[in-house]
TORSEVEX-377131 format. One record per residue (C-alpha): x, y, z; residue in one letter; residue number from 1. Coordinates in nm, 2 decimals, m for minus. Example, Ala and Ser with C-alpha at 12.3 -4.5 7.8 and 13.67 -1.06 7.14 Angstrom:
BEGIN
u:1.23, v:m0.45, w:0.78, code:a, pos:1 .
u:1.37, v:m0.11, w:0.71, code:s, pos:2 .
END
This chain:
BEGIN
u:0.35, v:1.29, w:0.01, code:m, pos:1 .
u:0.18, v:0.97, w:m0.12, code:a, pos:2 .
u:m0.08, v:0.96, w:0.16, code:h, pos:3 .
u:m0.39, v:0.82, w:0.00, code:d, pos:4 .
u:m0.32, v:0.49, w:m0.16, code:h, pos:5 .
u:m0.61, v:0.34, w:0.04, code:d, pos:6 .
u:m0.84, v:0.06, w:m0.06, code:h, pos:7 .
u:m1.15, v:0.25, w:0.04, code:h, pos:8 .
u:m1.34, v:0.40, w:m0.25, code:h, pos:9 .
u:m1.60, v:0.67, w:m0.33, code:a, pos:10 .
u:m1.73, v:0.54, w:m0.66, code:g, pos:11 .
u:m1.65, v:0.39, w:m0.99, code:d, pos:12 .
u:m1.44, v:0.68, w:m1.12, code:h, pos:13 .
u:m1.24, v:0.70, w:m0.80, code:d, pos:14 .
u:m1.18, v:0.32, w:m0.82, code:d, pos:15 .
u:m1.05, v:0.35, w:m1.17, code:a, pos:16 .
u:m0.81, v:0.64, w:m1.08, code:v, pos:17 .
u:m0.69, v:0.46, w:m0.77, code:l, pos:18 .
u:m0.64, v:0.13, w:m0.96, code:a, pos:19 .
u:m0.40, v:0.31, w:m1.19, code:g, pos:20 .
u:m0.21, v:0.46, w:m0.90, code:l, pos:21 .
u:m0.18, v:0.13, w:m0.73, code:l, pos:22 .
u:m0.05, v:m0.03, w:m1.05, code:d, pos:23 .
u:0.20, v:0.25, w:m1.08, code:l, pos:24 .
u:0.30, v:0.20, w:m0.71, code:d, pos:25 .
u:0.38, v:m0.17, w:m0.79, code:a, pos:26 .
u:0.58, v:m0.08, w:m1.11, code:e, pos:27 .
u:0.78, v:0.20, w:m0.95, code:v, pos:28 .
u:0.85, v:0.03, w:m0.62, code:l, pos:29 .
u:0.91, v:m0.32, w:m0.78, code:q, pos:30 .
u:1.25, v:m0.35, w:m0.61, code:d, pos:31 .
u:1.09, v:m0.29, w:m0.27, code:y, pos:32 .
u:0.80, v:m0.53, w:m0.33, code:l, pos:33 .
u:1.04, v:m0.80, w:m0.45, code:s, pos:34 .
u:1.26, v:m0.75, w:m0.14, code:a, pos:35 .
u:0.96, v:m0.77, w:0.10, code:v, pos:36 .
u:0.81, v:m1.08, w:m0.07, code:i, pos:37 .
u:1.16, v:m1.25, w:m0.06, code:e, pos:38 .
u:1.18, v:m1.18, w:0.31, code:r, pos:39 .
u:0.83, v:m1.33, w:0.36, code:v, pos:40 .
u:0.95, v:m1.64, w:0.17, code:h, pos:41 .
u:1.25, v:m1.67, w:0.40, code:e, pos:42 .
u:1.04, v:m1.64, w:0.71, code:l, pos:43 .
u:0.79, v:m1.89, w:0.59, code:a, pos:44 .
u:1.07, v:m2.14, w:0.62, code:g, pos:45 .
u:1.08, v:m2.49, w:0.48, code:a, pos:46 .
u:0.72, v:m2.57, w:0.58, code:g, pos:47 .
u:0.47, v:m2.61, w:0.29, code:p, pos:48 .
u:0.26, v:m2.31, w:0.21, code:v, pos:49 .
u:m0.05, v:m2.43, w:0.04, code:g, pos:50 .
u:m0.28, v:m2.14, w:0.09, code:r, pos:51 .
u:m0.21, v:m1.76, w:0.12, code:i, pos:52 .
u:m0.46, v:m1.50, w:0.24, code:l, pos:53 .
u:m0.42, v:m1.15, w:0.10, code:d, pos:54 .
u:m0.64, v:m0.90, w:0.29, code:l, pos:55 .
u:m0.71, v:m0.56, w:0.13, code:g, pos:56 .
u:m0.54, v:m0.68, w:m0.19, code:t, pos:57 .
u:m0.63, v:m0.37, w:m0.40, code:g, pos:58 .
u:m0.53, v:m0.44, w:m0.76, code:t, pos:59 .
u:m0.34, v:m0.75, w:m0.65, code:g, pos:60 .
u:0.03, v:m0.67, w:m0.70, code:s, pos:61 .
u:0.11, v:m0.85, w:m0.37, code:g, pos:62 .
u:m0.12, v:m1.14, w:m0.46, code:a, pos:63 .
u:0.06, v:m1.18, w:m0.80, code:i, pos:64 .
u:0.40, v:m1.16, w:m0.64, code:a, pos:65 .
u:0.31, v:m1.41, w:m0.37, code:l, pos:66 .
u:0.17, v:m1.66, w:m0.63, code:a, pos:67 .
u:0.49, v:m1.64, w:m0.82, code:r, pos:68 .
u:0.72, v:m1.68, w:m0.52, code:r, pos:69 .
u:0.52, v:m1.96, w:m0.37, code:f, pos:70 .
u:0.44, v:m2.17, w:m0.69, code:p, pos:71 .
u:0.26, v:m2.44, w:m0.50, code:g, pos:72 .
u:0.02, v:m2.21, w:m0.32, code:a, pos:73 .
u:m0.33, v:m2.09, w:m0.38, code:e, pos:74 .
u:m0.39, v:m1.72, w:m0.31, code:v, pos:75 .
u:m0.72, v:m1.59, w:m0.17, code:m, pos:76 .
u:m0.73, v:m1.22, w:m0.24, code:a, pos:77 .
u:m0.99, v:m1.02, w:m0.04, code:v, pos:78 .
u:m1.10, v:m0.66, w:m0.11, code:d, pos:79 .
u:m1.43, v:m0.46, w:m0.10, code:q, pos:80 .
u:m1.39, v:m0.32, w:m0.45, code:s, pos:81 .
u:m1.54, v:m0.54, w:m0.73, code:a, pos:82 .
u:m1.35, v:m0.32, w:m0.98, code:d, pos:83 .
u:m1.02, v:m0.39, w:m0.81, code:f, pos:84 .
u:m1.09, v:m0.77, w:m0.81, code:l, pos:85 .
u:m1.19, v:m0.76, w:m1.18, code:d, pos:86 .
u:m0.86, v:m0.59, w:m1.24, code:h, pos:87 .
u:m0.67, v:m0.86, w:m1.05, code:l, pos:88 .
u:m0.85, v:m1.14, w:m1.22, code:r, pos:89 .
u:m0.76, v:m1.00, w:m1.56, code:a, pos:90 .
u:m0.39, v:m0.97, w:m1.46, code:k, pos:91 .
u:m0.39, v:m1.32, w:m1.32, code:a, pos:92 .
u:m0.53, v:m1.46, w:m1.64, code:k, pos:93 .
u:m0.28, v:m1.27, w:m1.85, code:d, pos:94 .
u:0.00, v:m1.43, w:m1.64, code:l, pos:95 .
u:m0.14, v:m1.77, w:m1.65, code:g, pos:96 .
u:m0.23, v:m1.76, w:m1.28, code:l, pos:97 .
u:m0.60, v:m1.76, w:m1.29, code:e, pos:98 .
u:m0.62, v:m2.11, w:m1.15, code:g, pos:99 .
u:m0.42, v:m2.01, w:m0.84, code:r, pos:100 .
u:m0.55, v:m1.66, w:m0.76, code:v, pos:101 .
u:m0.90, v:m1.66, w:m0.62, code:r, pos:102 .
u:m1.09, v:m1.34, w:m0.53, code:t, pos:103 .
u:m1.34, v:m1.27, w:m0.25, code:v, pos:104 .
u:m1.54, v:m0.95, w:m0.24, code:e, pos:105 .
u:m1.58, v:m0.84, w:0.12, code:a, pos:106 .
u:m1.56, v:m0.53, w:0.35, code:n, pos:107 .
u:m1.33, v:m0.63, w:0.63, code:l, pos:108 .
u:m1.50, v:m0.38, w:0.86, code:d, pos:109 .
u:m1.82, v:m0.60, w:0.84, code:d, pos:110 .
u:m1.86, v:m0.97, w:0.93, code:d, pos:111 .
u:m1.59, v:m1.16, w:0.75, code:w, pos:112 .
u:m1.69, v:m1.42, w:0.49, code:p, pos:113 .
u:m1.61, v:m1.79, w:0.55, code:a, pos:114 .
u:m1.24, v:m1.82, w:0.45, code:l, pos:115 .
u:m1.05, v:m2.14, w:0.44, code:e, pos:116 .
u:m0.75, v:m2.19, w:0.68, code:p, pos:117 .
u:m0.43, v:m2.05, w:0.55, code:a, pos:118 .
u:m0.06, v:m2.10, w:0.60, code:d, pos:119 .
u:0.04, v:m1.74, w:0.53, code:l, pos:120 .
u:m0.16, v:m1.41, w:0.57, code:a, pos:121 .
u:m0.04, v:m1.10, w:0.39, code:w, pos:122 .
u:m0.17, v:m0.74, w:0.41, code:s, pos:123 .
u:0.00, v:m0.44, w:0.25, code:s, pos:124 .
u:m0.09, v:m0.08, w:0.34, code:m, pos:125 .
u:m0.45, v:m0.19, w:0.42, code:a, pos:126 .
u:m0.48, v:m0.29, w:0.79, code:m, pos:127 .
u:m0.46, v:0.07, w:0.92, code:h, pos:128 .
u:m0.78, v:0.14, w:0.73, code:h, pos:129 .
u:m0.98, v:m0.11, w:0.94, code:l, pos:130 .
u:m1.21, v:0.05, w:1.20, code:a, pos:131 .
u:m1.07, v:m0.20, w:1.46, code:d, pos:132 .
u:m0.73, v:m0.33, w:1.35, code:p, pos:133 .
u:m0.68, v:m0.54, w:1.67, code:p, pos:134 .
u:m1.00, v:m0.72, w:1.60, code:q, pos:135 .
u:m0.88, v:m0.78, w:1.24, code:g, pos:136 .
u:m0.55, v:m0.92, w:1.36, code:l, pos:137 .
u:m0.74, v:m1.15, w:1.60, code:a, pos:138 .
u:m0.95, v:m1.27, w:1.31, code:r, pos:139 .
u:m0.64, v:m1.34, w:1.10, code:i, pos:140 .
u:m0.49, v:m1.54, w:1.39, code:y, pos:141 .
u:m0.80, v:m1.76, w:1.39, code:g, pos:142 .
u:m0.77, v:m1.82, w:1.02, code:l, pos:143 .
u:m0.40, v:m1.93, w:1.02, code:l, pos:144 .
u:m0.30, v:m2.29, w:1.08, code:r, pos:145 .
u:m0.06, v:m2.35, w:1.38, code:p, pos:146 .
u:0.28, v:m2.23, w:1.27, code:g, pos:147 .
u:0.13, v:m2.00, w:1.01, code:g, pos:148 .
u:0.30, v:m1.67, w:0.93, code:l, pos:149 .
u:0.14, v:m1.32, w:0.93, code:i, pos:150 .
u:0.31, v:m1.05, w:0.73, code:a, pos:151 .
u:0.18, v:m0.69, w:0.75, code:v, pos:152 .
u:0.35, v:m0.42, w:0.55, code:a, pos:153 .
u:0.27, v:m0.07, w:0.67, code:e, pos:154 .
u:0.39, v:0.29, w:0.63, code:i, pos:155 .
u:0.69, v:0.40, w:0.83, code:t, pos:156 .
u:0.74, v:0.74, w:0.66, code:s, pos:157 .
u:0.55, v:0.90, w:0.37, code:w, pos:158 .
u:0.68, v:0.89, w:0.02, code:l, pos:159 .
u:0.81, v:1.23, w:m0.09, code:r, pos:160 .
u:0.89, v:1.34, w:m0.44, code:f, pos:161 .
u:0.99, v:1.71, w:m0.44, code:l, pos:162 .
u:1.31, v:1.89, w:m0.35, code:p, pos:163 .
u:1.28, v:2.15, w:m0.07, code:d, pos:164 .
u:1.32, v:2.44, w:m0.32, code:d, pos:165 .
u:1.07, v:2.38, w:m0.59, code:i, pos:166 .
u:1.14, v:2.71, w:m0.76, code:g, pos:167 .
u:0.79, v:2.86, w:m0.70, code:l, pos:168 .
u:0.88, v:3.07, w:m0.40, code:g, pos:169 .
u:0.73, v:2.81, w:m0.16, code:r, pos:170 .
u:1.02, v:2.62, w:0.00, code:p, pos:171 .
u:0.91, v:2.34, w:0.22, code:g, pos:172 .
u:0.58, v:2.29, w:0.04, code:l, pos:173 .
u:0.58, v:1.91, w:0.06, code:e, pos:174 .
u:0.66, v:1.92, w:0.44, code:e, pos:175 .
u:0.36, v:2.15, w:0.50, code:r, pos:176 .
u:0.14, v:1.92, w:0.29, code:c, pos:177 .
u:0.24, v:1.63, w:0.50, code:d, pos:178 .
u:0.17, v:1.81, w:0.82, code:a, pos:179 .
u:m0.18, v:1.91, w:0.71, code:a, pos:180 .
u:m0.26, v:1.56, w:0.59, code:l, pos:181 .
u:m0.11, v:1.39, w:0.90, code:n, pos:182 .
u:m0.35, v:1.59, w:1.12, code:q, pos:183 .
u:m0.65, v:1.45, w:0.93, code:e, pos:184 .
u:m0.51, v:1.10, w:0.92, code:h, pos:185 .
u:m0.44, v:1.09, w:1.29, code:r, pos:186 .
u:m0.81, v:1.15, w:1.36, code:a, pos:187 .
u:m0.93, v:0.90, w:1.09, code:e, pos:188 .
u:m0.67, v:0.62, w:1.13, code:m, pos:189 .
u:m0.49, v:0.63, w:1.46, code:p, pos:190 .
u:m0.28, v:0.32, w:1.38, code:y, pos:191 .
u:m0.14, v:0.46, w:1.07, code:l, pos:192 .
u:0.24, v:0.48, w:1.09, code:g, pos:193 .
u:0.24, v:0.33, w:1.44, code:g, pos:194 .
u:0.42, v:0.04, w:1.60, code:d, pos:195 .
u:0.24, v:m0.27, w:1.49, code:w, pos:196 .
u:0.45, v:m0.51, w:1.70, code:g, pos:197 .
u:0.24, v:m0.48, w:2.02, code:p, pos:198 .
u:m0.08, v:m0.52, w:1.81, code:l, pos:199 .
u:0.04, v:m0.85, w:1.66, code:l, pos:200 .
u:0.16, v:m0.97, w:2.00, code:a, pos:201 .
u:m0.17, v:m0.87, w:2.15, code:g, pos:202 .
u:m0.36, v:m1.08, w:1.89, code:a, pos:203 .
u:m0.15, v:m1.39, w:2.00, code:g, pos:204 .
u:0.13, v:m1.40, w:1.75, code:f, pos:205 .
u:0.48, v:m1.49, w:1.87, code:t, pos:206 .
u:0.82, v:m1.41, w:1.75, code:g, pos:207 .
u:0.70, v:m1.07, w:1.63, code:v, pos:208 .
u:0.95, v:m0.86, w:1.45, code:t, pos:209 .
u:0.96, v:m0.55, w:1.23, code:g, pos:210 .
u:1.20, v:m0.49, w:0.94, code:q, pos:211 .
u:1.21, v:m0.15, w:0.77, code:t, pos:212 .
u:1.27, v:m0.12, w:0.40, code:f, pos:213 .
u:1.40, v:0.22, w:0.28, code:e, pos:214 .
u:1.28, v:0.35, w:m0.05, code:i, pos:215 .
u:1.53, v:0.59, w:m0.23, code:d, pos:216 .
u:1.49, v:0.64, w:m0.60, code:l, pos:217 .
u:1.69, v:0.93, w:m0.73, code:t, pos:218 .
u:1.69, v:1.15, w:m1.03, code:a, pos:219 .
u:1.65, v:1.10, w:m1.32, code:p, pos:220 .
u:1.34, v:0.90, w:m1.27, code:l, pos:221 .
u:1.18, v:0.69, w:m1.54, code:p, pos:222 .
u:0.85, v:0.81, w:m1.69, code:p, pos:223 .
u:0.64, v:0.58, w:m1.48, code:a, pos:224 .
u:0.79, v:0.73, w:m1.17, code:a, pos:225 .
u:0.71, v:1.09, w:m1.28, code:t, pos:226 .
u:0.35, v:0.99, w:m1.35, code:r, pos:227 .
u:0.34, v:0.82, w:m1.01, code:y, pos:228 .
u:0.45, v:1.14, w:m0.85, code:a, pos:229 .
u:0.19, v:1.34, w:m1.04, code:q, pos:230 .
u:m0.10, v:1.11, w:m0.95, code:e, pos:231 .
u:0.01, v:1.08, w:m0.59, code:s, pos:232 .
u:0.03, v:1.46, w:m0.55, code:l, pos:233 .
u:m0.30, v:1.50, w:m0.73, code:r, pos:234 .
u:m0.47, v:1.26, w:m0.49, code:r, pos:235 .
u:m0.32, v:1.45, w:m0.19, code:s, pos:236 .
u:m0.42, v:1.79, w:m0.34, code:r, pos:237 .
u:m0.78, v:1.68, w:m0.35, code:a, pos:238 .
u:m0.78, v:1.68, w:0.03, code:r, pos:239 .
u:m0.59, v:2.00, w:0.10, code:l, pos:240 .
u:m0.85, v:2.27, w:0.02, code:d, pos:241 .
u:m0.88, v:2.49, w:0.34, code:g, pos:242 .
u:m0.58, v:2.32, w:0.50, code:k, pos:243 .
u:m0.30, v:2.52, w:0.32, code:l, pos:244 .
u:m0.23, v:2.88, w:0.23, code:a, pos:245 .
u:m0.36, v:2.99, w:m0.11, code:a, pos:246 .
u:m0.01, v:3.04, w:m0.24, code:d, pos:247 .
u:0.08, v:2.68, w:m0.14, code:d, pos:248 .
u:m0.22, v:2.54, w:m0.32, code:l, pos:249 .
u:m0.14, v:2.74, w:m0.63, code:a, pos:250 .
u:0.21, v:2.61, w:m0.63, code:a, pos:251 .
u:0.08, v:2.25, w:m0.59, code:l, pos:252 .
u:m0.16, v:2.31, w:m0.88, code:d, pos:253 .
u:0.13, v:2.42, w:m1.10, code:a, pos:254 .
u:0.33, v:2.10, w:m1.00, code:l, pos:255 .
u:0.05, v:1.86, w:m1.08, code:i, pos:256 .
u:m0.06, v:2.02, w:m1.41, code:a, pos:257 .
u:m0.01, v:1.82, w:m1.73, code:d, pos:258 .
u:0.19, v:2.10, w:m1.88, code:d, pos:259 .
u:0.38, v:2.41, w:m1.78, code:g, pos:260 .
u:0.74, v:2.48, w:m1.67, code:p, pos:261 .
u:0.69, v:2.35, w:m1.32, code:h, pos:262 .
u:0.49, v:2.03, w:m1.40, code:s, pos:263 .
u:0.64, v:1.73, w:m1.22, code:v, pos:264 .
u:0.63, v:1.56, w:m1.56, code:l, pos:265 .
u:0.90, v:1.80, w:m1.68, code:r, pos:266 .
u:1.11, v:1.82, w:m1.36, code:r, pos:267 .
u:1.46, v:1.66, w:m1.37, code:p, pos:268 .
u:1.49, v:1.68, w:m0.99, code:d, pos:269 .
u:1.22, v:1.44, w:m0.86, code:l, pos:270 .
u:1.29, v:1.15, w:m0.63, code:a, pos:271 .
u:1.09, v:0.89, w:m0.45, code:v, pos:272 .
u:1.19, v:0.85, w:m0.09, code:r, pos:273 .
u:1.02, v:0.70, w:0.21, code:g, pos:274 .
u:1.01, v:0.38, w:0.42, code:a, pos:275 .
u:0.77, v:0.09, w:0.49, code:r, pos:276 .
u:0.80, v:m0.17, w:0.76, code:t, pos:277 .
u:0.72, v:m0.54, w:0.74, code:l, pos:278 .
u:0.57, v:m0.67, w:1.06, code:w, pos:279 .
u:0.57, v:m1.05, w:1.10, code:t, pos:280 .
u:0.47, v:m1.31, w:1.36, code:g, pos:281 .
u:0.38, v:m1.67, w:1.39, code:t, pos:282 .
u:0.06, v:m1.83, w:1.51, code:r, pos:283 .
END
């Protein structure tokens, strides 16, 4: 039920909370991220990659991974959150990458800033937030050099953490939470979870393909993963008032509490399961 790892923000406190969640996402799903970045490296081929564009970078886990995998490249990381970009710059400095990771503060729903041509464009879990994703893809097409690669990672199925029987008399709770949030998301973000292949082709990209990466982390989970489950469920809970029965909300509150017998921090039966798809194409 990790529905809300978006890069849009409602204030400094929300940015700080979301930054922590995005960093946990990168830590817990590091095997997935490594596999996706390796696939991007393979698809980029033998041609030189001198500049990479990371759109909706968030706290920059993708930008850092790309800078490491493409040691000759400069990464331009774009996001609307100054706090996220500060966070990324600090990470890049700690890793000795500050000379190769540049940041650009911009809202991609507005006029885009002047960006230099790139050999590779990457966006992870961000394009579906654009008001007009086809327009965004067309803009990316215009920024890529001939032969350049676009790589867009998007949701295939939501991350889920809970067993069906959570022991609170509310079997199927996570499924009901997903259904309630999906209804809201369909109205706000119609491209979320959709088929991005036709969108890339419509923007002019050729050789468009999609590869799905399954995420399946089983119990017992490390502490970072249990914290990730708690913060993800808390973020979803904040949007569920009035959308679920009172008993479901009470059960969810017991699960996301810091203490108590049902807190996800104490449960030995948590998992992290879901799927994301990497959509790629060539200019």
